[in-house]
Phi, psi and omega in degrees: 000129182292154172246111187233151171285165179299319178298321179291322178296313182303311182293321179300316181297309183297321180294318180303313184284333172300318180293341177266018175088012179269146174272128178286124182245128180296146178303134174284168175298155175293339180272117179298135186272325186229016183244102182286356181272353185238139174279319178222162171293115186247007178202157183295337183273353186306315180298343181256011187304313182293333176291316178298327181280353182079014182265351183214145178247144174244159180285010180220156178253349178231137181219155173221144183207163167240101190264134172289131184229144179223123180234117179207005182209163177068213182299317182267075182244103183255004189301313185293338180271343185299129179096332184264342177241164184281351187214019173264136181219159170275306178257135173205174180247134182245113174282137182206153169234143190226143174234127180253084180071020181257261177275169181225224194299312186299310182295321180299317180292318180296317178300312183299315182295318181295318182296315183292317188268328183264316183279309180276346177061037174284128182302132181302326182293345178272357186248142173215166188224165171231154175225163175295137188303336181260000185267082180293329182298312180296321179301314182296322180296314180296321185280311187271321184273309181281328177092020177285136177292158184303323183292348179259004179242116185250129176270123180237163186275190184303317185299326183263322191232034168229111192264139171217149184283332181190202181292332177229166175113187182299146180199172179168173178292156180222166178228126184252144179250132184243149174252127180276112184277352175112163185295339180296344178263013178097187180222058183281172173285142181305127177085003179292153181302329182263020184282105174252358182273311185266109184263116176291122182247339184211136177239119178260111182260125179262093189285106184242342189227164167238128180262126179270185185295338179269000179089004181286135179263124178243129179301138177288153181306321177222133177297142184232164177242131174228120178238156178215127175233116181295124181299320182298320182290312181293331176295322179295327178291308185289333179267002171056050177238160188276347177213161178301330186290343178269003178279171180288357175279342184235325190302322177300326179287322178294321176298323176299315179296323177297315182297318183289320186270336185077008179258169184246136176275130184229098180295343178284345178234070190294344181259004177292152183298327180294313183293313179300314183298317182291327176293317178299314180300315181297313179298310186291327178296320176300312181298314181302314183298313182287324178298312181293320179299328179272005172099019174263125180244150181305137181203178182263004178207166175061215183297322180297330178292320178296316178301312180300321182295313183287330176295316180290328177294318178297320178297319181296320178290332173296321178296327179299331181250025169089011179270111185259348185249166174301133182217339184299324182300328178288328179290341177303322179300320181295315179299313182296322178298326178290321191250004187295335180288307179282338182232073185297341179297338178299326183297313181292336181266001187307307185301317181291315181303314181297316181296318181291319180296316180297316180298320181291323177298312181298321179295318183291322179300320178292315183291329177296318178296316178297320179297321177298315179300316182293321179300316179292327175296320178298317181296316180295318179297318180298320179298318180295327180278356178081016177252156182233044176211157175260129185287159177299325179295320179291320177298314182297319179300315179296320182287312188284321183275320186249000182063027184284124184299133183295320181295330177290323175301315180297321179297313181293321177300316180298319179298334180257017181056040180248152171260173179227129177282073188292329180296317178297323178300314182294329176296315178294323179295319179294323176298319178296320180295324177296318177297319180296317180297320178297323180296308183285335176293322181291338181273343185292143181268080183285130180270127179288142188300328183299324182287324178293320178295319177299320180299328184285337180240350177266149172292154180295134180296138177264118179265123181241016186289349175290325186262329186219157181252002173207150175231143187260342188234039177284150180245137177283114181274325182203151176235132184237137174219128180053044177063025176230144177283126179234164182277337186201164171233134181260169182308130180089347182276146175255152180182198182230142182236136176245126180253155177285331179220134186215143173267356184281123178280127179276148179306123184191145175061027180093341180275131180291159180285155179288158170238171180158216181220152169241119183249139176219191182293098175083013178216159176223124181247120179275120178273115181262345178193154178229131183222165174233089184293334176213145185305129179098350178240122177247123180250141178252111181271144178171203188219141176282117181281323172201158179083194181232122179267129183233147175299141177094346182285152175268133189223168172258125175252125188227118181280143172296104190297310184296321179295317179296317180298319176298320179295317180298320178299317180291328181289312178295324177297325177298318178298316179295322177298314180303313181295321180295319178299316179294323181292320187268320184266332180130162185284356174291344180291127176223149175294133180236023181139148179202160172225121177252112187235155177297336183266338183191174172234148176233127186229116176263137184215159184273118179196154192251006177206161181294146176284142176279166176300325179293321176301311183298319179299314181294322179295313178302315181298318181293317179298314181293329175296318178293326177294313182293335178291344176055048178295147171291144175261113188252133177247128177230144174257134180205170177296143184302316181294320178297319181296316181294320180293334179284351179102002178294140182274131174257149185262140185311305194272001184274148174255129182242146173273191180290327178252132185230160173264131178247120182257121178248128180214096180062240183281358185252136170221114184221154169281128184198137177258005185277183181259144186221162175289169182279324178222152182299331179298336179295342178293323177090289185203148183230136183218126176279131181265317183204160175219132185205173177266143176235356180171182181296114178074015182231130178244166180225133173244134169248138186210167176230155181219164176062224182302323182292325178289320177297316179299318178296317180297318179295320179299315179294322179299311182289332175295317178297319178300317180295319178296318179301317180295316182296320183271354187049056185223153171283161185301317183283000179248001185301311184298315180299320181294318180295317179298320179297318179293323179297319178297319180296319179297317178299318180297316179294323178297319178296317179298317180297320180295321179295317178296319180297315179297316180299320180295317181295316180299318181293332183262011188303321181291334177285327182289323189275143165260127188241135175235144179266138169251190184302310183226019177205171182248149174242129183224148177209158180180168181232155177213166184252142166058043170256143176286164178304321180294316179295322180294322179296316179299319181293323178296322176299317180297314181299316181296322180293320181291323184277340185083220182295112191199166170235126187236136170240121177242140179236130174250122185258126175246095185293328181297317180271350179067045180216162179232133170258137181240144172227131172245126178240132181235132177300144185307319185289353180256352188291347178287337179241339177233119182248124184304318181300319180291323179296312184294328181293337179262336181278316185302319179301336179299327180258021175076032181222202178207170182192179180179175179158197181281168177299328184264342181208128180217153180224158180196196181185176179192182185236354182266088184297329183294340184263012184298318179298323177296323179295319177299317180296320178298320179300314181295325178297320186286328187250000000 
């Protein structure tokens, strides 16, 4: 049996299947691009799902890949097992070979057996298999073709040997290959829960069906093959270690955890707190690094919520082994060093990943402390209320708002002889998960079936919009109305048109789609938007202004030139802005979303604090400096790996093929499929409009370029002229003049307030209604818009004027819909009338509450209509 590193295994597998006629396919992002049923890619076949369903065609029938996979929710939820078992992970790599209607069971089994026994040289006597109990065909292949004896072929049921990706989608019987680790691991039954002897290393899925939402199985148009072999598991076999965590995919991270904590990792004691904690840290650090690199940022819902949860979970386990400070961000370097060869994009994202992780760690340490304080406040409040449990709502608030670990809540509750309503907590958690699922489902880019079907029988649209803005001999390939293919569109009707050749740029990569017209014999179609719902299909949305548009006609397609030029200026300006931000703020800055519009650009980027006015000034100056240098804008096509190694910047949310366009413009070099000006000087002028926060570690700049920037500059110029005229001031004196006016306004406001107070004090006897008691007076009255302090001062005046008295004053703020109350009692009356007790009974009448000292108390409420009732209550009490 060979001894190989993980990198050697990965390359060996992909090379073997390439030699068997498979196309090597780069791992897709962990974020599913067109599947609204999945939060993350949870299996190696997910990027090929539409191919298995017959909805999409690829230029190959055989493929092989090493796919990044993340499992932490739904059916495939391994989170709770991570660290406690030798082979459960959140993030892992799945080696796979796929057949799309080409070969089937026999070839799949033969490939797997040959690779394991001939290439990896695993002894045949160490391998055994399982098949679906009803799959006689697979059984016969293993027995008659491969030559495995009957005792090494186990028939298992649906739960073990019928594979499905989720509740719906492609599925079918499968055959699993196991490695026998030896008698020292016991002698359990194959597939038993306590089975540590027989390690499943490869699953061969014979994709025959599609399961719909009702559970109905429909045969797929062509049987397919989907296989998966976990890299971590096969590495543990070849590296002769007892768990995945002792392989070279994890041990460098575990050594890092040992160095930081000063504790020792002991695989001989797998349930010790040190070993479990270091395994969790190693697993979660890998997941955190890859999630952020693929564009998932910490958030309170959806994918970002999952990232935040596992990051905080790793921190908590760090605390278990004595790590009190942020440390995960330093471990990112270790992860990248392990994976930089197969995933070179990690290198370029290093600075940002570390910065974001560190910021999130620091934030959690603060919120954890705050959560502890709140938990003890909850316990004290519960004791006063006479209860000895923490409610599910309180647990959920601590968990959801502060990321406070539930098991820690239970421990602290136990120490205080408290119970926890854990069932109520789980109900609230499930409601939150439903909201999260709704959130990420709504964000998924689901492809409508009509476009996938069109892609399968239409030739790929030829886009010529980089070179020209109109074509004279385009042919209408299809006409769509209300998601149905129709032969024509009549005057006044809206729909979609597909041309064989088009100059219209479809909305993609943040750049909006082109508008313009499609002209034909006797008709004019106004193009209001251009999109690409599926790769290779460009649709022109719009309305027939006159005539009848028909499929098959030859037409003129003409892009709105001025709108496109404005868009191009903003797109190239976006690239220069990105480069300027990285130059001035640091290389941790990465694009996190953008909108390129003819009227403006919007650019989201990764950064951890607001930009100063000086930052914005320097960024603007650098971009305009690059514009004035009039650099040529050069476009080159090259291999994706070559482009990344050359230093070109790739964008988080973008999907790239093997061949990419690299746009170079002065200080900027980026991968981009959009349209750009010929020289930076064509942009003209660049102006930042605003800078703001949009999320944790993410900022947003809005800016204008070209004609729009000139228009903005002129508007500001004439506004300044108008201000100068209004203030009768020179331009360089405007600020001083405004500050002087502000001081005068404040002074006048103070004078007005003084007059107002004086007026109120002078009218106090008019405001109050006074009643005599035996030896003191009772007074009450209302006034408008006084603050509590002003009301208190007025009550003192009233009490002084009346002598021995009890006074209630109410200030009504109708705009805010609230009432402030003050009760003042003369000192000599406080032994029998206490202001605090009076206010506590009066305030509820107006829907509020109050309290205070025996001689002075204040409160308030919001039911203005009940003020007279409050006065009557006051008179009853005093």
